[in-house]
C-alpha positions in Angstrom: 18.5 0.2 -12.3 16.1 0.3 -14.5 16.1 0.5 -17.9 14.9 3.6 -18.0 17.4 4.5 -15.9 19.7 2.9 -19.1 17.7 5.5 -20.7 18.9 4.0 -24.1 18.3 0.4 -25.7 19.2 -2.5 -23.7 21.6 -3.3 -26.7 23.3 0.1 -26.6 27.0 -0.3 -25.1 29.0 2.3 -22.6 31.6 3.0 -22.0 33.8 2.4 -19.1 34.8 5.2 -16.6 38.5 3.0 -16.4 40.6 1.4 -19.0 39.1 -2.2 -18.8 38.6 -5.1 -21.6 36.9 -4.9 -23.8 35.9 -1.0 -23.4 32.1 -0.9 -23.5 29.0 -2.9 -21.6 25.7 -2.8 -22.1 22.4 -3.1 -19.8 22.1 -7.2 -21.0 26.1 -7.3 -19.5 25.0 -5.5 -16.4 22.3 -8.2 -15.8 24.8 -10.5 -15.9 26.7 -8.8 -13.8 24.4 -8.9 -10.6 24.5 -13.0 -11.3 28.5 -13.5 -12.2 30.3 -10.9 -9.3 28.8 -13.2 -6.7 30.8 -16.0 -8.1 34.1 -15.3 -7.7 36.3 -15.4 -4.8 34.1 -17.5 -2.7 37.0 -19.0 -1.1 38.4 -15.9 0.1 35.2 -14.2 1.3 31.9 -13.9 1.9 30.0 -11.7 0.9 27.4 -8.2 2.8 24.9 -6.9 0.6 22.4 -4.2 2.2 20.4 -1.7 0.1 21.8 2.2 -0.7 19.9 4.9 0.4 19.1 6.0 -2.6 17.7 2.6 -4.2 15.2 3.1 -6.3 12.6 0.9 -4.8 10.8 0.0 -8.4 13.1 -3.2 -8.6 12.6 -4.6 -12.5 11.7 -8.4 -13.2 15.5 -9.9 -13.5 16.3 -8.2 -10.6 12.9 -9.9 -9.0 14.8 -13.0 -10.0 17.9 -12.0 -8.7 16.5 -12.1 -5.9 15.7 -15.7 -5.6 18.8 -16.7 -6.1 20.8 -14.8 -3.4 18.5 -12.4 -1.5 18.0 -13.3 2.1 15.3 -15.5 3.7 12.8 -14.7 6.5 14.1 -17.5 8.3 17.0 -15.5 9.5 15.7 -12.7 11.3 15.9 -12.2 15.3 12.7 -13.0 16.9 12.0 -8.8 17.2 12.7 -8.8 13.4 10.7 -11.5 12.1 7.8 -9.8 14.0 7.6 -6.5 12.4 7.1 -8.2 9.2 4.7 -10.8 10.6 3.0 -7.5 11.4 3.7 -5.5 7.7 3.0 -8.1 5.9 -1.1 -9.0 7.9 -0.6 -4.7 7.8 -0.8 -5.1 3.9 -2.3 -7.4 2.6 -5.4 -6.0 1.2 -2.9 -3.8 -0.6 -2.1 -4.8 -4.3 1.9 -5.3 -4.7 4.1 -6.4 -7.5 7.9 -7.7 -6.2 7.9 -9.8 -3.0 6.8 -8.5 0.3 10.2 -9.6 1.5 12.1 -8.0 -0.6 10.1 -4.2 -0.4 10.6 -4.4 3.0 14.1 -5.5 3.4 15.6 -2.8 1.0 13.0 -0.1 2.4 14.5 -0.6 6.1 17.9 -1.4 4.9 17.9 -5.0 6.0 21.6 -6.0 5.4 23.2 -10.6 5.3 25.9 -11.9 4.7 25.4 -14.2 1.4 28.8 -17.3 1.1 28.7 -20.2 -1.2 31.1 -23.6 -1.1 31.5 -26.0 -3.7 29.5 -29.6 -1.6 29.6 -33.4 -3.5 25.6 -34.1 -3.8 23.5 -37.2 -5.6 22.0 -35.2 -8.0 20.8 -38.4 -10.2 20.1 -41.8 -9.2 22.3 -44.4 -8.8 24.6 -45.9 -10.3 25.4 -42.2 -12.1 28.2 -40.6 -9.8 27.9 -38.0 -7.6 27.7 -34.3 -8.7 29.2 -30.6 -7.8 26.8 -28.5 -6.7 27.1 -25.1 -5.0 25.8 -24.4 -1.7 24.0 -21.5 -0.8 24.5 -19.9 3.2 22.7 -16.6 4.2 23.6 -15.9 8.3 22.8 -12.7 9.8 24.3 -9.5 10.5 24.9 -9.8 14.4 25.7 -5.9 14.3 22.6 -5.1 13.1 20.9 -2.0 14.8 17.6 -3.2 15.5 16.3 0.3 16.0 16.0 0.7 12.6 13.3 -1.6 12.2 11.0 0.2 14.7 7.2 0.4 14.9 7.2 3.6 13.5 9.6 3.0 10.8 7.7 -0.2 9.9 4.1 1.9 10.0 5.3 4.5 7.9 6.4 1.8 5.2 3.1 0.3 5.3 1.0 4.0 4.8 3.9 4.2 2.0 2.5 4.0 -2.0 3.7 0.6 -2.5 6.3 0.4 -5.7 6.9 3.8 -5.4 10.6 5.2 -5.2 9.6 7.9 -3.3 6.0 7.9 -0.8 5.4 11.7 -0.6 6.6 12.2 -4.0 4.7 9.7 -5.3 1.3 10.1 -3.2 1.6 14.2 -3.9 2.2 13.8 -7.6 -0.7 10.7 -8.0 -4.0 13.0 -6.8 -4.0 14.8 -9.8 -5.3 18.7 -9.1 -5.7 20.2 -5.9 -8.9 21.0 -4.4 -7.8 24.4 -5.1 -7.3 23.8 -8.1 -10.5 22.6 -8.7 -12.3 25.5 -7.4 -10.1 28.1 -9.7 -11.6 25.9 -12.8 -14.7 25.9 -11.6 -15.0 29.6 -11.0 -13.4 30.8 -14.2 -16.3 28.1 -15.8 -19.1 29.4 -13.8 -17.9 32.9 -15.2 -17.8 31.7 -18.7 -21.5 30.5 -18.6 -22.8 33.0 -16.6 -21.5 35.9 -19.9 -23.1 33.7 -22.1 -26.4 35.5 -24.0 -27.6 32.8 -26.1 -28.6 29.3 -25.9 -26.0 28.5 -28.7 -23.0 31.0 -26.9 -24.2 29.2 -23.6 -23.9 25.8 -25.7 -19.9 26.6 -27.3 -19.1 28.1 -23.7 -20.4 24.4 -22.6 -18.2 22.5 -24.8 -15.4 24.6 -24.2 -16.1 24.0 -20.2 -15.7 20.1 -20.6 -12.9 20.6 -22.9 -11.0 21.9 -20.6 -11.7 19.4 -17.7 -10.6 17.0 -20.6 -7.5 18.6 -20.7 -7.1 18.5 -17.6 -7.3 14.7 -16.9 -5.2 14.2 -20.1 -2.5 16.2 -19.1 -2.7 13.7 -15.7 -3.0 11.2 -17.6 0.7 12.3 -19.6 2.5 12.1 -16.0 1.9 8.3 -15.3 3.1 7.4 -18.3 6.6 5.2 -18.2 8.7 3.3 -20.6 9.7 0.7 -19.1 11.2 -3.2 -20.5 11.7 -4.6 -17.8 9.8 -8.2 -19.9 13.1 -9.2 -20.9 14.8 -11.5 -18.8 18.2 -13.1 -20.8 17.4 -16.4 -21.9 20.9 -17.8 -19.9 18.7 -16.5 -16.9 17.1 -20.3 -16.5 20.3 -22.4 -16.5 22.1 -20.7 -13.5 21.7 -22.5 -10.5 20.7 -20.7 -7.3 19.6 -20.7 -4.0 16.5 -21.8 -3.9 15.3 -25.3 -2.4 19.3 -25.7 -1.8 20.7 -25.4 2.2 21.6 -22.1 2.9 
């Protein structure tokens, strides 16, 4: 959930739908939960993780940081999936991107993974310092995943989608501005107004009015693309957490 989806200031509290103590939570609590929940019940089960079909693919900065802690690595891909991912990276190498390509690839194609962790003793500091207790994260491929979900056609559709959009069809249409039909309609009105001018001053006024119509059209398009976001906020405590990056997985 982006801060824009929260639709309030980050520290504004919301009430739980079920009785709980405390009775409310804010957006910072929501971010913390994404980190803390995977530290629970590690000895009882593993975590099966897969993106929802209704997921908002415009991930905030803090979730991209979460991905480096708990996300999968392409090293666990079977050969055919790895081949598709390499093809995707090659075909999108010239496209601008605001999040890891592996995150986009896995979220859009709903590629799942299994996450576990265990406590190990590790020599964090050289002797004579004692051994330290550390979390060792491991990820594995889900063998029952249907590889047809990552077929060549779906990868090509992903490549052609507008980078970073939550709905490629809707966003691509809205980002192209007025259609050719709308432009021709506006052009005809402007030509008719200029043709009706009877002297130089009236022609000048009509010309200024025409330019103003085009300016108003551009301003409306710009306003539609403005998105208020506060994704730059990251809880300072996040930098103290350990994660799977650099550890055995």
